[in-house]
C-alpha distance (Angstrom), angle and dihedral (degrees) to the residues before:
residue distance angle dihedral
M1 . . .
N2 3.81 . .
A3 3.57 121.2 .
D4 3.85 119.2 -169.3
I5 3.85 111.7 -142.2
R6 3.82 111.2 -131.6
P7 3.80 126.9 165.7
K8 3.73 120.9 -117.9
V9 3.85 92.2 -146.3
E10 3.73 132.8 44.7
G11 3.82 118.7 -119.1
Y12 3.82 146.1 106.3
V13 3.72 119.9 -61.4
L14 3.72 110.9 -110.4
G15 3.83 99.5 -177.5
Q16 3.81 149.6 -15.3
L17 3.76 109.0 -122.7
Y18 3.82 101.9 -170.7
K19 3.75 141.0 60.6
E20 3.86 111.7 -115.0
G21 3.72 112.8 -109.8
Q22 3.67 96.4 20.0
F23 3.85 127.6 127.0
V24 3.77 114.8 -103.6
R25 3.82 135.7 -170.8
R26 3.71 124.8 -131.4
N27 3.82 111.6 -83.4
D28 3.74 93.6 22.6
P29 3.80 112.4 140.2
L30 3.71 117.1 -108.0
F31 3.92 107.1 169.3
E32 3.81 136.3 5.7
I33 3.77 122.1 -142.0
D34 3.76 118.2 -155.0
P35 3.85 103.8 -84.6
R36 3.79 98.2 -165.9
Q37 3.68 99.5 100.5
F38 3.73 94.2 40.2
R39 3.83 92.0 51.5
A40 3.84 89.2 51.8
A41 3.79 89.1 47.8
L42 3.79 88.2 54.8
E43 3.67 94.4 50.8
Q44 3.78 90.5 48.0
A45 3.84 89.7 52.6
R46 3.72 91.2 49.4
G47 3.84 89.7 52.3
S48 3.88 90.6 51.3
L49 3.89 87.6 48.4
A50 3.78 90.5 54.6
R51 3.84 89.2 47.0
A52 3.79 90.7 50.4
E53 3.82 93.3 48.9
A54 3.87 90.9 53.1
Q55 3.73 91.4 50.4
L56 3.69 91.9 49.2
S57 3.75 91.3 48.3
K58 3.91 91.0 51.2
A59 3.89 89.1 48.5
D60 3.78 92.5 53.2
R61 3.65 91.2 51.8
D62 3.79 94.0 49.1
V63 3.70 88.5 52.2
E64 3.81 93.3 47.5
R65 3.97 89.4 48.2
F66 3.82 96.5 44.1
T67 3.84 100.5 47.5
P68 3.76 97.1 71.1
L69 3.72 93.6 38.8
A70 3.91 89.6 52.1
A71 3.82 88.2 50.4
Q72 3.91 90.1 54.9
R73 3.72 90.5 42.2
A74 3.60 94.5 -120.5
I75 3.77 89.6 129.2
S76 3.86 130.2 29.9
Q77 3.76 120.9 -97.5
Q78 3.78 86.0 -119.5
E79 3.71 92.8 63.7
L80 3.78 89.5 54.0
D81 3.71 94.0 45.8
N82 3.85 88.1 51.6
A83 3.80 90.8 51.9
L84 3.83 90.1 49.7
A85 3.70 92.6 49.9
A86 3.91 91.0 47.6
E87 3.89 86.9 51.7
R88 3.84 92.5 53.2
D89 3.76 91.7 45.4
A90 3.93 90.9 48.9
R91 3.82 90.1 50.2
G92 3.86 90.8 51.2
G93 3.83 88.7 46.4
L94 3.84 89.4 51.7
A95 3.95 90.9 49.9
A96 3.80 89.8 50.1
A97 3.90 93.7 46.3
K98 3.93 88.3 51.3
A99 3.85 91.0 51.7
A100 3.78 87.8 49.4
V101 3.67 91.4 54.7
D102 3.68 92.9 48.3
Q103 3.75 91.6 49.7
A104 3.74 92.4 47.4
A105 3.81 90.2 52.0
L106 3.71 90.6 49.5
N107 3.76 92.4 52.9
L108 3.81 90.2 48.7
G109 3.75 88.8 52.3
W110 3.76 91.1 49.3
T111 3.77 92.3 62.3
K112 3.81 83.5 83.2
V113 3.77 102.5 71.1
T114 3.89 107.9 -152.6
S115 3.78 137.5 -170.2
P116 3.88 114.9 -99.9
I117 3.77 93.4 -155.9
D118 3.73 143.8 24.7
G119 3.83 110.6 -97.9
I120 3.92 147.9 96.6
V121 3.71 112.2 -52.5
G122 3.89 117.8 -139.2
I123 3.78 136.2 -140.2
A124 3.76 112.7 -60.5
R125 3.66 119.4 -109.4
T126 3.69 96.2 -161.4
Q127 3.75 129.6 59.7
V128 3.90 132.5 -147.6
G129 3.82 106.0 -80.0
D130 3.82 97.3 29.7
L131 3.72 117.8 128.5
V132 3.83 109.6 -123.0
S133 3.77 135.0 -173.9
P134 3.81 136.3 -178.8
Q135 3.74 87.6 -81.8
S136 3.81 95.0 60.6
V137 3.82 121.6 97.2
M138 3.79 105.0 -144.8
T139 3.71 99.4 178.3
T140 3.82 140.1 -33.2
V141 3.86 129.0 -115.0
S142 3.72 118.3 -156.9
T143 3.81 129.4 -160.4
V144 3.83 107.1 -137.1
D145 3.77 103.9 164.8
P146 3.09 102.3 88.7
I147 3.81 95.7 17.0
R148 3.73 121.3 -157.4
V149 3.82 118.6 -127.4
T150 3.81 122.6 -160.7
I151 3.68 113.7 -152.8
G152 3.97 127.5 -172.2
I153 3.87 113.5 -151.6
S154 3.86 123.7 -177.2
E155 3.76 121.7 -108.4
R156 3.75 90.8 -113.3
E157 3.82 92.6 52.2
Y158 3.83 89.0 50.8
M159 3.76 94.0 50.1
D160 3.76 92.9 49.0
K161 3.87 91.6 58.9
A162 3.84 103.1 13.9
A163 3.92 94.3 136.3
L164 3.84 91.5 53.7
I165 3.78 96.1 40.9
N166 3.70 92.1 49.3
R167 3.63 92.3 58.7
A168 3.79 85.9 81.9
N169 3.84 86.9 79.2
Y170 3.81 94.2 53.6
P171 3.68 124.9 94.9
T172 3.79 116.4 -63.9
T173 3.92 94.6 -97.5
E174 3.80 88.1 58.6
R175 3.83 99.7 41.4
G176 3.82 119.8 155.0
P177 3.76 130.8 -93.5
S178 3.85 124.5 -41.3
L179 3.80 117.8 -102.6
E180 3.90 135.3 -142.7
L181 3.71 121.1 -158.6
I182 3.73 118.2 -143.4
L183 3.92 110.3 -155.9
E184 3.74 127.4 -139.8
D185 3.85 91.3 -100.5
G186 3.87 90.0 52.6
S187 3.73 97.4 -104.6
V188 3.81 122.5 129.2
F189 3.73 117.5 -114.7
A190 3.89 110.6 -114.2
E191 3.81 95.8 -128.8
K192 3.81 125.8 69.9
G193 3.70 120.2 -133.4
K194 3.80 134.6 -152.6
A195 3.78 131.1 -137.0
V196 3.87 107.8 -121.4
L197 3.82 105.9 170.5
V198 3.68 142.2 29.0
D199 3.93 119.2 -161.7
R200 3.79 117.7 -116.4
E201 3.80 94.8 -124.7
V202 3.88 145.0 30.4
N203 3.79 114.2 -110.4
V204 3.80 104.1 -111.4
K205 3.90 92.3 -153.3
T206 3.80 96.4 52.7
G207 3.90 102.1 20.5
T208 3.80 90.8 -132.0
L209 3.75 134.0 119.8
T210 3.91 122.3 -135.2
V211 3.76 116.5 -124.7
K212 3.91 115.8 -178.6
G213 3.81 124.1 -156.5
F214 3.66 139.5 172.7
F215 3.80 132.3 -128.5
P216 3.80 127.8 -165.9
N217 3.77 106.0 -119.2
P218 3.90 105.6 -177.5
H219 3.80 94.8 161.1
N220 3.69 97.3 44.3
I221 3.82 93.3 -121.1
L222 3.83 93.8 139.5
R223 3.72 116.6 71.2
P224 3.88 133.3 -165.4
G225 3.85 110.2 -93.8
Q226 3.75 97.8 28.3
Y227 3.83 120.3 135.6
A228 3.72 122.2 -140.5
R229 3.75 144.4 148.1
I230 3.75 126.1 -99.1
R231 3.86 127.1 -148.4
A232 3.72 118.9 -166.7
T233 3.82 131.8 -172.6
L234 3.82 103.0 -127.5
D235 3.73 99.1 160.2
V236 3.86 140.3 9.3
R237 3.82 123.2 -145.4
P238 3.66 114.3 177.9
H239 3.87 111.4 -147.5
A240 3.73 92.0 4.7
L241 3.85 115.2 173.0
V242 3.83 111.4 -130.7
V243 3.79 129.7 178.0
P244 3.84 130.0 -172.1
Q245 3.73 114.4 -89.3
K246 3.74 92.4 -125.5
A247 3.79 89.9 60.8
V248 3.73 92.0 63.0
T249 3.76 123.2 83.9
E250 3.69 126.9 -166.5
L251 3.89 115.8 -137.5
Q252 3.80 126.6 168.5
G253 3.88 92.8 -23.2
G254 3.78 94.6 -47.7
S255 3.77 134.5 98.5
R256 3.79 123.4 -127.0
V257 3.80 136.2 -176.4
A258 3.76 132.0 -169.1
V259 3.72 116.4 -124.0
A260 3.87 126.4 -159.8
G261 3.76 102.0 -134.2
A262 3.86 127.4 -147.9
D263 3.86 87.2 -104.2
G264 3.87 92.4 60.7
K265 3.76 94.0 -108.3
A266 3.81 132.7 114.7
D267 3.71 123.4 -104.7
I268 3.75 120.8 -166.9
R269 3.74 110.7 -144.2
A270 3.73 132.9 -167.5
I271 3.75 112.6 -137.5
E272 3.74 141.0 -175.7
T273 3.94 109.9 -131.0
G274 3.81 125.1 -155.0
P275 3.83 127.3 -167.1
R276 3.76 121.4 -20.3
V277 3.84 115.9 -121.3
G278 3.64 108.1 -165.2
D279 3.77 107.8 -61.5
L280 3.71 94.2 -11.6
W281 3.76 134.8 85.8
V282 3.72 122.5 -142.8
V283 3.83 109.1 -132.3
E284 3.82 116.4 -143.7
K285 3.84 99.1 176.5
G286 3.83 139.9 2.9
L287 3.92 102.0 50.1
K288 3.74 135.5 74.4
P289 3.82 129.5 -148.1
G290 3.81 111.4 -88.6
E291 3.84 96.9 24.7
N292 3.76 115.5 135.2
V293 3.90 114.2 -124.2
I294 3.69 118.8 -161.3
V295 3.91 113.9 -130.6
S296 3.80 101.9 179.3
G297 3.89 139.3 46.7
L298 3.99 89.8 26.4
Q299 3.80 90.5 148.2
F300 3.65 92.6 66.8
L301 3.95 98.0 47.5
R302 3.69 126.1 102.2
P303 3.89 124.5 169.6
G304 3.83 107.7 -73.6
T305 3.81 94.8 21.7
P306 3.85 109.7 149.9
V307 3.84 109.9 -114.1
T308 3.69 137.5 -174.4
A309 3.85 111.4 -145.4
K310 3.78 114.9 -138.9
A311 3.86 122.1 170.9
A312 3.73 115.3 -103.7
P313 3.83 123.2 -139.5
P314 3.77 113.8 -91.6
P315 3.84 115.7 -94.5
A316 3.70 119.0 -97.0
P317 3.85 117.9 -105.5
S318 3.84 112.5 -77.7
P319 3.88 114.7 -93.4
T320 3.67 116.7 -109.8
A321 3.76 137.9 -152.1
Q322 3.81 118.9 -80.4
A323 3.71 116.7 -108.8
S324 3.72 138.5 -174.7
R325 3.78 130.9 -164.5
């Protein structure tokens, strides 16, 4: 969460009360605006309040004095009516004067510009002596623990696992899949995150659906605006058979792989593939555990071609969705 810090009153910046980049708590002061004109306005409002109180007191006494006189016909009813109207007017003036004092006190308090949230405060965009107004952004405070992550997933990825992904919108105890964050240097962030929200619509321009998650960030390592990759556990298949994507060829609507047989010859095998996991295909049917799948030179292979098996390098980690914070 990012909170732009704007003053609620217009005035000249008298001081900056924080160190840029430090952690601040809610209501910690960040800037001070010259309070002199607001202090004078408060004193003026208090003076108007005292005058309104005196006017109401006089109006009350007039009504109290005129009421029995009007009953005795010593004065006209019109004079009593005028006194009653003056009393109501004085009472309204007193309420307005009290409100003016309250507003002046608020304005004076707002000369101390404070943080509305806990977070890390950014570089100041105003300097001492600048004239600022409620439209001026003085700095920004960002909540970084926990930190929110915004993820874009394709419509196909969403449809494959819609039921699980939509659990992010459920009550807290049933929240969506856990998340891992892959940092720019390739390392995995130590804290696990959680998907907490799935947007209501697919972005027609990008064809992606927005998912939001939160990661604990106790040491403030993650910062707003960073880009990273997200890895989520959407399915668990114990003992699943997987083969590199480059080992699978598509032919006439089916999938095939070349297997190095125990007799040293190639066997072209039809397989049924399941979901893709990064650079790997899950094989549902057609292979057995321990069989050697050929991953290179496939264009030269025919059934029965002599082959020499050599271990291929392990596949790279599966790619992940892009995320920003």
